[in-house]
LOKEZA-773116 format. One record per atom (N, C-alpha, C, CB): residue in one letter; x, y, z. Coordinates in pm, whole numbers, padded with zeros to 5 digits, always signed. Last residue first. Glycine has a CB too. Layout:
# residues N
AXYZ;...
# end
This chain:
# residues 290
X-01368-02075+00327;X-01312-02132+00201;X-01153-02139+00226;X-01353-02035+00066;X-01531-02158+00632;X-01437-02053+00571;X-01386-02168+00440;X-01289-01985+00702;X-01744-02239+00798;X-01729-02272+00662;X-01655-02174+00573;X-01853-02292+00611;X-01729-01945+01038;X-01755-02073+00989;X-01770-02120+00842;X-01858-02101+01045;X-01418-01824+01147;X-01533-01788+01027;X-01570-01943+00994;X-01462-01687+00866;X-01325-01670+01429;X-01354-01806+01366;X-01461-01776+01253;X-01413-01921+01482;X-01054-01502+01593;X-01173-01513+01518;X-01195-01648+01447;X-01175-01406+01420;X-00814-01573+01715;X-00885-01475+01771;X-01035-01460+01701;X-00800-01348+01762;X-00627-01775+01635;X-00756-01824+01711;X-00840-01699+01776;X-00712-01931+01837;X-00444-01675+01498;X-00418-01682+01627;X-00532-01711+01718;X-00360-01570+01660;X-00546-01732+01245;X-00429-01814+01278;X-00399-01800+01436;X-00301-01765+01187;X-00741-01541+01225;X-00764-01678+01224;X-00652-01770+01277;X-00796-01714+01092;X-00577-01308+01220;X-00669-01336+01357;X-00721-01475+01346;X-00806-01231+01374;X-00452-01344+00972;X-00376-01333+01117;X-00453-01362+01223;X-00323-01198+01150;X-00657-01370+00799;X-00577-01483+00816;X-00497-01480+00946;X-00489-01496+00702;X-00761-01095+00830;X-00849-01232+00852;X-00761-01335+00881;X-00935-01281+00727;X-00556-00944+00736;X-00599-00933+00875;X-00675-01055+00909;X-00683-00808+00900;X-00324-01153+00562;X-00426-01038+00562;X-00461-01058+00720;X-00570-01055+00440;X+00024-01243+00534;X-00104-01275+00569;X-00206-01141+00588;X-00090-01360+00697;X+00197-01320+00252;X+00157-01196+00336;X+00029-01222+00402;X+00143-01063+00248;X+00375-01611+00177;X+00245-01533+00166;X+00238-01429+00266;X+00124-01620+00180;X+00676-01626+00030;X+00598-01664+00122;X+00480-01563+00117;X+00670-01674+00249;X+00826-01531-00193;X+00854-01667-00152;X+00773-01702-00030;X+01003-01686-00123;X+00673-01395-00486;X+00702-01378-00358;X+00717-01524-00283;X+00593-01287-00300;X+00832-01528-00783;X+00729-01439-00707;X+00769-01461-00559;X+00564-01483-00736;X+00990-01707-00906;X+01036-01562-00893;X+00952-01463-00841;X+01070-01513-01011;X+01019-02009-00715;X+00965-01930-00781;X+01006-01786-00793;X+00863-01944-00749;X+01139-02175-00538;X+01200-02175-00661;X+01131-02069-00745;X+01194-02313-00724;X+00959-02197-00331;X+01106-02149-00305;X+01172-02116-00430;X+01194-02257-00234;X+00692-02248-00278;X+00726-02138-00384;X+00873-02102-00371;X+00635-02000-00364;X+00642-02418-00069;X+00615-02480-00187;X+00682-02359-00316;X+00434-02514-00189;X+00657-02296+00160;X+00768-02362+00123;X+00764-02413-00027;X+00787-02469+00219;X+00553-02013+00289;X+00515-02085+00176;X+00647-02179+00108;X+00455-01974+00073;X+00490-01873+00601;X+00587-01937+00503;X+00531-02024+00405;X+00687-02014+00570;X+00362-01576+00661;X+00330-01708+00648;X+00402-01799+00553;X+00208-01710+00620;X+00412-01272+00830;X+00462-01387+00743;X+00406-01511+00771;X+00603-01405+00751;X+00371-01003+00906;X+00269-01110+00896;X+00306-01216+00794;X+00133-01049+00859;X+00522-00764+00961;X+00552-00863+00852;X+00435-00957+00818;X+00673-00948+00893;X+00352-00454+01025;X+00385-00589+01068;X+00428-00688+00951;X+00264-00645+01140;X+00274-00221+00945;X+00370-00208+01045;X+00417-00354+01090;X+00312-00125+01163;X+00056-00229+00773;X+00171-00161+00723;X+00294-00194+00806;X+00146-00013+00721;X-00150-00473+00744;X-00097-00414+00855;X+00048-00354+00791;X-00085-00526+00984;X-00434-00524+00511;X-00299-00548+00565;X-00233-00436+00648;X-00211-00579+00454;X-00716-00682+00379;X-00654-00580+00456;X-00516-00604+00514;X-00738-00551+00558;X-00867-00875+00268;X-00784-00784+00168;X-00737-00665+00237;X-00869-00736+00042;X-01017-00979+00448;X-00938-01079+00358;X-00834-00997+00269;X-01044-01165+00257;X-01175-00791+00539;X-01089-00852+00617;X-00975-00927+00548;X-01161-00932+00695;X-01371-00801+00312;X-01280-00675+00333;X-01157-00715+00420;X-01364-00551+00410;X-01492-01047+00337;X-01434-01017+00219;X-01319-00892+00229;X-01552-00985+00125;X-01600-01029+00603;X-01505-01121+00592;X-01426-01077+00450;X-01572-01269+00596;X-01779-00831+00557;X-01683-00804+00641;X-01544-00899+00619;X-01747-00818+00776;X-01940-00978+00382;X-01917-00845+00338;X-01778-00817+00424;X-02053-00738+00371;X-02021-01176+00530;X-01966-01214+00410;X-01890-01092+00377;X-02069-01258+00305;X-02038-01232+00871;X-02083-01128+00773;X-01992-01137+00655;X-02081-00980+00834;X-01951-01389+01065;X-02037-01466+00950;X-02059-01358+00846;X-02192-01531+01006;X-01734-01471+01318;X-01776-01376+01211;X-01822-01442+01092;X-01667-01285+01172;X-01677-01528+01660;X-01737-01570+01537;X-01792-01457+01447;X-01846-01663+01570;X-01402-01462+01852;X-01510-01408+01803;X-01563-01462+01673;X-01486-01282+01795;X-01252-01589+02120;X-01256-01633+01985;X-01394-01574+01939;X-01242-01797+01969;X-01036-01448+02367;X-01158-01502+02328;X-01164-01504+02197;X-01265-01440+02377;X-00808-01277+02421;X-00818-01427+02450;X-00923-01515+02434;X-00797-01445+02561;X-00787-01039+02339;X-00867-01046+02442;X-00867-01190+02490;X-00997-00994+02408;X-00534-00822+02234;X-00588-00956+02227;X-00668-00999+02345;X-00480-01049+02208;X-00536-00555+02104;X-00558-00585+02243;X-00609-00723+02265;X-00650-00489+02302;X-00510-00560+01844;X-00430-00456+01915;X-00417-00507+02058;X-00499-00308+01910;X-00710-00773+01766;X-00557-00746+01707;X-00488-00682+01794;X-00544-00664+01579;X-00935-00755+01911;X-00882-00878+01895;X-00716-00887+01839;X-00982-00945+01799;X-01008-00473+01966;X-01032-00567+02082;X-00957-00704+02046;X-01198-00593+02106;X-00942-00337+01734;X-00913-00281+01865;X-00924-00383+01970;X-01003-00168+01896;X-01033-00500+01522;X-00895-00448+01530;X-00842-00405+01680;X-00890-00322+01436;X-01312-00496+01600;X-01232-00629+01607;X-01072-00599+01600;X-01278-00730+01476;X-01381-00259+01576;X-01385-00304+01693;X-01307-00438+01692;X-01521-00309+01737;X-01317-00198+01291;X-01250-00105+01381;X-01264-00178+01527;X-01321+00051+01375;X-01520-00372+01184;X-01380-00418+01170;X-01298-00315+01283;X-01323-00401+00995;X-01752-00194+01257;X-01724-00334+01313;X-01594-00394+01303;X-01806-00426+01253;X-01709+00012+01101;X-01716+00037+01255;X-01689-00107+01317;X-01872+00103+01308;X-01714-00093+00853;X-01590-00024+00896;X-01581-00016+01048;X-01583+00118+00836;X-01978-00173+00849;X-01881-00277+00829;X-01764-00206+00875;X-01869-00335+00683;X-02141+00066+00861;X-02116-00022+00988;X-02012-00139+00972;X-02253-00088+01031;X-02145+00168+00624;X-02042+00230+00691;X-02026+00130+00832;X-02081+00397+00717;X-02198-00073+00360;X-02256+00031+00455;X-02171+00060+00566;X-02387-00010+00510;X-02182-00120+00027;X-02107-00152+00166;X-02152-00058+00234;X-01953-00154+00176;X-02286-00275-00271;X-02336-00196-00146;X-02271-00214-00023;X-02470-00223-00117;X-02028-00344-00488;X-02174-00354-00443;X-02181-00247-00330;X-02217-00513-00387;X-01710-00308-00377;X-01799-00381-00486;X-01940-00399-00405;X-01726-00544-00540;X-01551-00146-00205;X-01657-00078-00282;X-01720-00172-00395;X-01597+00054-00348;X-01380-00315-00096;X-01463-00250-00007;X-01587-00193-00086;X-01383-00141+00068;X-01239-00441-00328;X-01319-00537-00216;X-01415-00444-00131;X-01204-00619-00103;X-01110-00215-00423;X-01227-00301-00501;X-01306-00396-00415;X-01164-00393-00617;X-00917-00147-00242;X-01040-00071-00275;X-01158-00134-00322;X-01012+00017-00368;X-00805-00345+00008;X-00829-00358-00138;X-00943-00272-00170;X-00855-00504-00184;X-00663-00138+00280;X-00746-00215+00225;X-00771-00216+00065;X-00850-00189+00291;X-00413-00066+00550;X-00476-00056+00400;X-00582-00147+00367;X-00373-00081+00294;X-00346+00044+00868;X-00403-00053+00772;X-00436-00009+00636;X-00519-00105+00823;X-00243+00215+01073;X-00159+00134+01005;X-00222+00041+00901;X-00090+00063+01097;X-00505+00298+01177;X-00413+00413+01122;X-00289+00336+01053;X-00356+00523+01251;X-00720+00207+01289;X-00706+00144+01166;X-00584+00233+01099;X-00853+00142+01081;X-00762+00324+01556;X-00730+00208+01537;X-00680+00137+01406;X-00820+00162+01577;X-00818+00593+01465;X-00751+00568+01605;X-00693+00429+01595;X-00859+00577+01736;X-00734+00722+01151;X-00833+00650+01247;X-00742+00583+01357;X-00929+00530+01165;X-00661+00853+00929;X-00632+00920+01052;X-00725+00844+01161;X-00662+01083+01041;X-00666+00604+00679;X-00648+00745+00718;X-00623+00748+00851;X-00760+00833+00687;X-00681+00382+00542;X-00798+00402+00632;X-00813+00564+00691;X-00778+00294+00760;X-00566+00376+00201;X-00549+00376+00364;X-00676+00424+00427;X-00424+00477+00418;X-00616+00120-00051;X-00658+00249+00027;X-00621+00242+00165;X-00810+00274+00023;X-00487-00034-00342;X-00519-00014-00189;X-00532+00116-00153;X-00417-00068-00100;X-00496-00215-00634;X-00521-00071-00573;X-00566-00085-00435;X-00632+00015-00651;X-00526-00463-00735;X-00368-00416-00699;X-00387-00301-00620;X-00265-00375-00834;X-00729-00597-00878;X-00719-00586-00740;X-00604-00535-00664;X-00740-00696-00699;X-00653-00557-01146;X-00785-00491-01103;X-00773-00505-00950;X-00928-00567-01167;X-00497-00695-01310;X-00446-00612-01209;X-00544-00514-01134;X-00344-00538-01268;X-00623-00799-01542;X-00538-00895-01423;X-00499-00820-01319;X-00399-00965-01472;X-00698-00582-01667;X-00805-00644-01570;X-00741-00746-01467;X-00920-00724-01657;X-00600-00401-01850;X-00524-00423-01708;X-00595-00502-01622;X-00498-00296-01629;X-00774-00421-02076;X-00621-00452-02091;X-00541-00475-01975;X-00555-00347-02156;X-01015-00361-01959;X-00985-00482-02012;X-00841-00523-02014;X-01034-00485-02136;X-01000-00163-01669;X-01005-00165-01809;X-00960-00312-01850;X-00913-00048-01871;X-00944-00121-01397;X-01075-00212-01442;X-01065-00232-01597;X-01231-00131-01405;X-00734+00038-01380;X-00735-00078-01357;X-00836-00177-01385;X-00713-00077-01260;X-00913+00285-01419;X-00803+00243-01510;X-00790+00102-01489;X-00666+00317-01487;X-01077+00298-01187;X-01138+00278-01325;X-01034+00243-01439;X-01214+00410-01366;X-00904+00312-00970;X-00988+00180-00989;X-01026+00177-01134;X-01127+00174-00894;X-00807+00578-01023;X-00721+00472-01050;X-00793+00327-01076;X-00626+00466-00933;X-01046+00714-00978;X-00960+00723-01105;X-00871+00608-01122;X-00874+00848-01106;X-01129+00668-00724;X-01199+00611-00817;X-01126+00637-00961;X-01340+00665-00806;X-00891+00779-00573;X-00929+00637-00581;X-01015+00594-00684;X-00988+00597-00468;X-00893+01064-00647;X-00764+00984-00683;X-00839+00837-00674;X-00614+01008-00564;X-01118+01196-00590;X-01119+01163-00720;X-01003+01067-00745;X-01115+01285-00803;X-01098+01304-00328;X-01234+01235-00377;X-01215+01162-00505;X-01350+01342-00401;X-00856+01417-00293;X-00903+01306-00197;X-01021+01248-00241;X-00926+01352-00059;X-00867+01613-00490;X-00777+01510-00499;X-00842+01388-00406;X-00630+01563-00451;X-01078+01798-00382;X-01080+01709-00503;X-00998+01605-00513;X-01056+01772-00611;X-00938+01871-00146;X-01060+01794-00127;X-01100+01724-00264;X-01178+01890-00073;X-00729+02010-00253;X-00696+01878-00165;X-00826+01808-00167;X-00644+01907+00000;X-00842+02221-00381;X-00771+02107-00470;X-00734+01985-00365;X-00618+02171-00550;X-00963+02350-00162;X-01058+02289-00282;X-00972+02195-00357;X-01119+02407-00392;X-00806+02227+00144;X-00852+02332+00065;X-00933+02272-00052;X-00736+02418+00018;X-00945+02037+00426;X-00850+02061+00318;X-00910+02176+00235;X-00825+01928+00229;X-00917+02050+00772;X-00980+02087+00676;X-00905+02116+00545;X-01043+02183+00719;X-00670+01769+00878;X-00742+01898+00893;X-00836+01939+00773;X-00638+02009+00913;X-00593+01553+00743;X-00651+01561+00886;X-00730+01660+00914;X-00559+01570+00982;X-00663+01418+00425;X-00620+01531+00500;X-00683+01530+00639;X-00654+01658+00428;X-00497+01182+00225;X-00601+01194+00336;X-00565+01310+00431;X-00611+01057+00420;X-00344+00971+00028;X-00408+01099+00035;X-00517+01130+00104;X-00434+01135-00068;X-00259+00731-00001;X-00258+00786+00132;X-00312+00924+00128;X-00120+00784+00192;X-00307+00439-00188;X-00324+00587-00195;X-00341+00634-00042;X-00457+00629-00291;X-00090+00207-00371;X-00150+00251-00233;X-00165+00413-00226;X-00047+00197-00106;X-00064-00062-00564;X-00079+00091-00571;X-00145+00129-00450;X-00162+00143-00694;X+00153-00329-00634;X+00053-00267-00550;X+00058-00111-00558;X+00074-00315-00406;X+00252-00642-00754;X+00238-00501-00801;X+00133-00447-00695;X+00185-00487-00967;X+00266-00911-00727;X+00382-00835-00691;X+00375-00698-00746;X+00506-00901-00737;X+00035-01034-00792;X+00076-01034-00654;X+00196-00950-00627;X+00102-01169-00610;X+00038-01001-01084;X-00052-00915-01000;X-00008-00923-00858;X-00203-00958-01011;X+00372-01029-01194;X+00242-01079-01173;X+00185-00990-01086;X+00234-01214-01124;X+00545-00892-01465;X+00540-00897-01337;X+00402-00943-01281;X+00578-00774-01292;X+00639-00881-01733;X+00590-00997-01690;X+00582-01003-01534;X+00671-01103-01746;X+00707-00637-01849;X+00804-00715-01774;X+00765-00857-01699;X+00851-00623-01674;X+00461-00565-01958;X+00569-00585-02054;X+00683-00667-01981;X+00625-00441-02109;X+00323-00510-01709;X+00280-00618-01810;X+00398-00663-01887;X+00170-00565-01912;X+00460-00319-01621;X+00439-00417-01536;X+00410-00542-01605;X+00342-00383-01448;X+00411-00117-01824;X+00574-00154-01781;X+00542-00297-01685;X+00669+00000-01665;X+00156-00089-01785;X+00191-00145-01908;X+00344-00202-01889;X+00175-00032-02027;X+00142+00067-01550;X+00102-00089-01556;X+00127-00156-01676;X-00041-00112-01532;X+00262+00296-01619;X+00341+00213-01515;X+00286+00063-01535;X+00315+00273-01349;X+00075+00388-01820;X+00210+00391-01836;X+00284+00283-01756;X+00255+00520-01801;X-00165+00401-01645;X-00145+00305-01761;X-00009+00276-01815;X-00217+00352-01870;X-00065+00608-01458;X-00114+00466-01421;X-00107+00363-01526;X-00256+00470-01378;X-00022+00833-01610;X+00092+00776-01550;X+00057+00628-01515;X+00136+00858-01425;X-00268+00939-01727;X-00134+00895-01813;X-00035+00808-01742;X-00050+01023-01857;X-00436+00954-01551;X-00470+00881-01652;X-00385+00844-01750;X-00554+00929-01700;X-00293+01095-01328;X-00330+00956-01322;X-00361+00895-01441;X-00433+00937-01243;X-00303+01346-01466;X-00174+01274-01456;X-00203+01120-01416;X-00076+01347-01344;X-00582+01403-01464;X-00512+01396-01587;X-00376+01317-01569;X-00487+01541-01640;X-00615+01385-01180;X-00694+01310-01268;X-00623+01290-01386;X-00821+01369-01295;X-00309+01465-00975;X-00441+01509-01034;X-00492+01395-01118;X-00427+01644-01125;X-00081+01525-00761;X-00158+01406-00820;X-00289+01444-00865;X-00176+01293-00722;X+00202+01707-00840;X+00074+01716-00780;X-00004+01591-00844;X+00003+01864-00808;X+00525+01578-00789;X+00428+01616-00873;X+00278+01597-00814;X+00450+01540-00995;X+00796+01427-00771;X+00765+01553-00719;X+00664+01608-00801;X+00880+01641-00709;X+00867+01101-00701;X+00788+01180-00824;X+00758+01303-00752;X+00639+01105-00891;X+01170+00923-00641;X+01059+01018-00588;X+01000+01092-00696;X+01111+01121-00485;X+01219+00563-00630;X+01211+00688-00727;X+01101+00802-00650;X+01147+00632-00899;X+01427+00294-00534;X+01320+00403-00521;X+01329+00495-00616;X+01321+00474-00399;X+01494-00038-00445;X+01543+00087-00508;X+01402+00164-00516;X+01625+00063-00663;X+01604-00335-00246;X+01490-00238-00288;X+01564-00097-00343;X+01381-00204-00146;X+01814-00468-00212;X+01739-00513-00327;X+01633-00413-00362;X+01678-00648-00303;X+01937-00401+00022;X+02005-00360-00119;X+01920-00384-00230;X+02136-00437-00150;X+01826-00311+00309;X+01767-00382+00205;X+01808-00351+00077;X+01640-00370+00209;X+01961-00118+00442;X+01935-00252+00510;X+01892-00363+00399;X+01812-00234+00624;X+01967+00082+00258;X+02117+00044+00321;X+02102-00092+00379;X+02173+00153+00448;X+01705+00144+00239;X+01777+00073+00134;X+01902+00027+00166;X+01791+00146+00025;X+01647+00290+00474;X+01597+00147+00464;X+01663+00067+00353;X+01445+00144+00439;X+01822+00511+00417;X+01839+00427+00526;X+01784+00298+00528;X+01798+00485+00626;X+01703+00601+00193;X+01824+00576+00189;X+01863+00479+00280;X+01886+00680+00201;X+01434+00702+00307;X+01445+00578+00191;X+01588+00525+00197;X+01414+00632+00021;X+01519+00912+00479;X+01453+00792+00528;X+01456+00660+00434;X+01310+00830+00556;X+01655+01070+00294;X+01731+01008+00405;X+01650+00895+00458;X+01765+01109+00519;X+01462+01152+00132;X+01544+01075+00087;X+01618+00989+00185;X+01616+01144+00015;X+01309+01298+00316;X+01246+01192+00269;X+01350+01080+00212;X+01150+01241+00170;X+01480+01512+00359;X+01453+01457+00462;X+01385+01305+00419;X+01371+01555+00542;X+01531+01616+00096;X+01639+01555+00155;X+01585+01475+00269;X+01742+01654+00197;X+01257+01709+00046;X+01306+01619-00030;X+01408+01530+00027;X+01349+01677-00132;X+01281+01934+00248;X+01171+01807+00263;X+01198+01700+00173;X+01018+01848+00231;X+01475+02099+00148;X+01487+02016+00273;X+01390+01918+00286;X+01481+02094+00391;X+01357+02169-00099;X+01469+02084-00095;X+01496+02012+00033;X+01580+02158-00129;X+00990+02168-00061;X+01122+02235-00049;X+01256+02138-00066;X+01125+02304+00094;X+00774+02021-00086;X+00737+02166-00113;X+00890+02252-00105;X+00614+02223+00016;X+00654+01775-00283;X+00780+01810-00195;X+00790+01952-00211;X+00923+01737-00237;X+00389+01566-00340;X+00443+01709-00355;X+00535+01748-00249;X+00332+01810-00355;X+00431+01228-00457;X+00378+01331-00371;X+00428+01477-00411;X+00419+01299-00226;X+00512+00910-00478;X+00457+01009-00554;X+00379+01104-00459;X+00371+00950-00662;X+00755+00661-00495;X+00691+00768-00402;X+00631+00888-00466;X+00792+00821-00307;X+00796+00349-00567;X+00788+00495-00620;X+00694+00572-00522;X+00727+00502-00778;X+01034+00095-00545;X+00929+00154-00466;X+00913+00308-00530;X+00970+00150-00297;X+01114-00220-00681;X+01094-00076-00692;X+00996-00007-00633;X+01082-00044-00803;X+01325-00489-00602;X+01207-00423-00586;X+01209-00272-00617;X+01164-00447-00456;X+01489-00778-00724;X+01495-00638-00723;X+01339-00587-00702;X+01566-00585-00862;X+01506-01083-00541;X+01459-01018-00659;X+01462-00857-00623;X+01305-01077-00700;X+01777-01250-00367;X+01636-01177-00364;X+01622-01083-00468;X+01609-01102-00235;X+01873-01534-00389;X+01922-01399-00438;X+01798-01323-00457;X+02011-01406-00576;X+01737-01733-00248;X+01887-01722-00227;X+01936-01602-00304;X+01966-01854-00274;X+01466-01594-00064;X+01506-01630-00203;X+01665-01640-00178;X+01456-01511-00326;X+01387-01477+00170;X+01380-01641+00178;X+01447-01683+00048;X+01213-01710+00188;X+01308-01242+00129;X+01435-01258+00181;X+01484-01411+00186;X+01433-01195+00317;X+01089-01095+00003;X+01163-01238-00042;X+01311-01233-00006;X+01154-01267-00212;X+00978-00913+00204;X+00900-01000+00092;X+00977-01125+00072;X+00885-00923-00057;X+01044-00735+00381;X+01100-00891+00413;X+01039-00974+00304;X+01050-00960+00572;X+00973-00492+00302;X+01088-00502+00338;X+01149-00666+00361;X+01087-00417+00452;X+00687-00551+00295;X+00763-00545+00178;X+00904-00546+00202;X+00730-00433+00102;X+00625-00535+00566;X+00614-00656+00514;X+00682-00655+00382;X+00477-00697+00507;X+00654-00247+00622;X+00715-00340+00677;X+00731-00488+00615;X+00661-00340+00786;X+00619-00050+00328;X+00550-00113+00432;X+00652-00220+00498;X+00417-00178+00375;X+00752+00246+00244;X+00788+00094+00220;X+00730+00017+00348;X+00964+00068+00204;X+00567+00463+00272;X+00667+00472+00150;X+00705+00331+00134;X+00804+00571+00173;X+00452+00387+00504;X+00349+00407+00392;X+00456+00418+00277;X+00239+00551+00409;X+00660+00368+00668;X+00584+00261+00659;X+00491+00252+00541;X+00517+00254+00772;X+00732+00632+00685;X+00835+00537+00647;X+00772+00412+00604;X+00931+00512+00760;X+00485+00756+00807;X+00521+00770+00659;X+00623+00679+00614;X+00568+00906+00628;X+00365+00723+01052;X+00381+00588+00988;X+00424+00617+00839;X+00238+00497+00996;X+00444+00924+01344;X+00393+00926+01205;X+00445+00784+01131;X+00453+01068+01123;X+00397+00846+01671;X+00477+00855+01578;X+00421+00834+01423;X+00572+00768+01615;X+00145+01041+01868;X+00188+00893+01820;X+00299+00931+01682;X+00024+00785+01764;X+00076+01233+02154;X+00126+01211+01998;X+00155+01079+01984;X+00257+01291+01952;X-00192+01141+02367;X-00053+01148+02339;X-00034+01146+02189;X+00022+01035+02408;X-00472+01100+02353;X-00430+01215+02424;X-00273+01234+02391;X-00461+01198+02582;X-00669+00999+02094;X-00530+00960+02165;X-00485+01081+02232;X-00410+00908+02061;X-00896+01056+01952;X-00907+00963+02067;X-00769+00936+02146;X-00964+00828+02013;X-00727+01103+01644;X-00838+01109+01733;X-00860+01018+01825;X-00939+01113+01674;X-00372+01142+01658;X-00473+01046+01633;X-00607+01102+01700;X-00428+00901+01690;X-00107+01340+01584;X-00219+01332+01683;X-00339+01273+01619;X-00254+01471+01740;X+00216+01253+01494;X+00067+01284+01445;X-00029+01273+01567;X+00016+01174+01323;X+00558+01323+01415;X+00460+01286+01510;X+00321+01320+01439;X+00484+01365+01651;X+00743+01434+01221;X+00763+01323+01261;X+00645+01247+01359;X+00883+01340+01314;X+00559+01550+00914;X+00610+01576+01053;X+00644+01435+01131;X+00493+01663+01138;X+00569+01447+00661;X+00548+01580+00670;X+00597+01622+00817;X+00398+01613+00639;X+00685+01208+00427;X+00682+01251+00598;X+00666+01400+00592;X+00838+01211+00696;X+00461+01080+00175;X+00592+01164+00221;X+00575+01195+00381;X+00606+01322+00129;X+00257+00976+00033;X+00313+00913+00168;X+00413+00975+00211;X+00356+00778+00165;X+00100+01003-00189;X+00084+01099-00063;X+00136+01058+00049;X-00047+01127-00026;X+00120+00673-00312;X+00076+00833-00337;X+00032+00900-00207;X-00058+00848-00445;X+00337+00422-00406;X+00263+00494-00298;X+00240+00652-00338;X+00351+00482-00156;X+00366+00151-00595;X+00347+00299-00605;X+00269+00344-00492;X+00278+00342-00734;X+00595-00116-00621;X+00474-00065-00521;X+00498+00083-00547;X+00486-00112-00338;X+00689-00411-00804;X+00669-00264-00791;X+00547-00222-00698;X+00647-00205-00935;X+00894-00669-00861;X+00795-00614-00757;X+00803-00468-00774;X+00827-00657-00603;X+01110-00721-01005;X+01005-00818-01010;X+00896-00776-00897;X+01066-00967-00987;X+01399-00659-01176;X+01275-00597-01093;X+01159-00680-01120;X+01237-00442-01132;X+01612-00722-01360;X+01563-00816-01250;X+01446-00770-01153;X+01680-00847-01164;X+01692-00506-01490;X+01586-00594-01534;X+01535-00688-01459;X+01616-00654-01632;X+01786-00224-01414;X+01763-00321-01336;X+01639-00407-01393;X+01746-00264-01204;X+01828-00076-01653;X+01938-00096-01571;X+01914-00221-01479;X+01965+00030-01493;X+01573-00072-01759;X+01679-00109-01839;X+01797-00158-01776;X+01713-00010-01913;X+01435+00044-01540;X+01392-00113-01585;X+01482-00152-01668;X+01253-00136-01657;X+01534+00284-01564;X+01546+00210-01427;X+01521+00065-01467;X+01433+00264-01307;X+01466+00381-01798;X+01614+00362-01759;X+01633+00270-01656;X+01677+00485-01715;X+01202+00405-01784;X+01252+00338-01887;X+01405+00289-01859;X+01237+00426-02007;X+01192+00613-01596;X+01130+00473-01571;X+01194+00363-01661;X+00971+00476-01601;X+01297+00837-01721;X+01358+00778-01620;X+01297+00630-01577;X+01353+00877-01512;X+01108+00855-01953;X+01244+00831-01961;X+01320+00771-01838;X+01301+00950-01995;X+00901+00920-01793;X+00891+00815-01881;X+01038+00759-01894;X+00827+00861-02016;X+00978+01181-01671;X+00935+01081-01608;X+00944+00952-01677;X+00819+01107-01572;X+01024+01333-01905;X+01125+01316-01802;X+01096+01187-01737;X+01126+01430-01700;X+00771+01350-02050;X+00880+01281-02093;X+00986+01256-02012;X+00924+01333-02189;X+00640+01500-01846;X+00612+01337-01854;X+00719+01271-01938;X+00462+01298-01925;X+00787+01710-01623;X+00752+01669-01779;X+00750+01533-01761;X+00862+01714-01904;X+00863+01811-01365;X+00753+01740-01385;X+00716+01704-01514;X+00662+01796-01335;X+01176+01806-01196;X+01089+01858-01293;X+00970+01759-01326;X+01171+01890-01416;X+01278+01624-01021;X+01229+01767-00969;X+01173+01827-01049;X+01316+01854-00926;X+01319+01266-00945;X+01243+01388-01033;X+01229+01493-00964;X+01104+01362-01083;X+01643+01122-00904;X+01514+01181-00849;X+01465+01278-00939;X+01529+01245-00712;
# end
């Protein structure tokens, strides 16, 4: 585990992990995902909810990603956050250790470091180049940003919240990394209905996207996903369809078996997006869906 924040130490540690575990074929980087408190008060909820930090650090669908494989490939989870005390580090390590005891192919690294643009400009290219060097496909690489402050942030927090998403996407949009341009996901934050969802940042912010799309998605999640109404909703808004096609529920396996991929080193089944999940349940209908 990293306690010191020198980049030479960070890079040495990653080089060592990939040397010891050459079979790593899935890498997930979460930023700002550590557990601060076991409960959270969401807007519109009178009762406290359990915090989903453990699912931010390792989403439920990732814990089951390649269990269909005869020998599940190794997965590396990287948790980048600021750990303010040894006690906080220990608490988060215990969460990760408990998960890894059940899923022995999962390995993790804690990065105890403030996430600022200069660090992103160095670390994201370093990690992505590692992904390329080890021939890990884009389907097996995900960066997820959970930096979102429920209460009024201070200046540093506000700057981080604003700059992290654009900084990461700009890096992945570079020509040398363009195969991985859709690997960055953003959390919806402390939203009453979208608390457990992440979305592909590039799909949301490609072109002009108006806030009503998020409100419409929230209504669909509330009415058709969390509280199945039994009705079928027709959706024709292409912008909304695109976003929902790239939204995933951290708290659900959302498995769709892919029998044709059994011998592959990539994921042995397809993780269903929100759109696919609702279409499969006949909760929504998309005319002329491709």
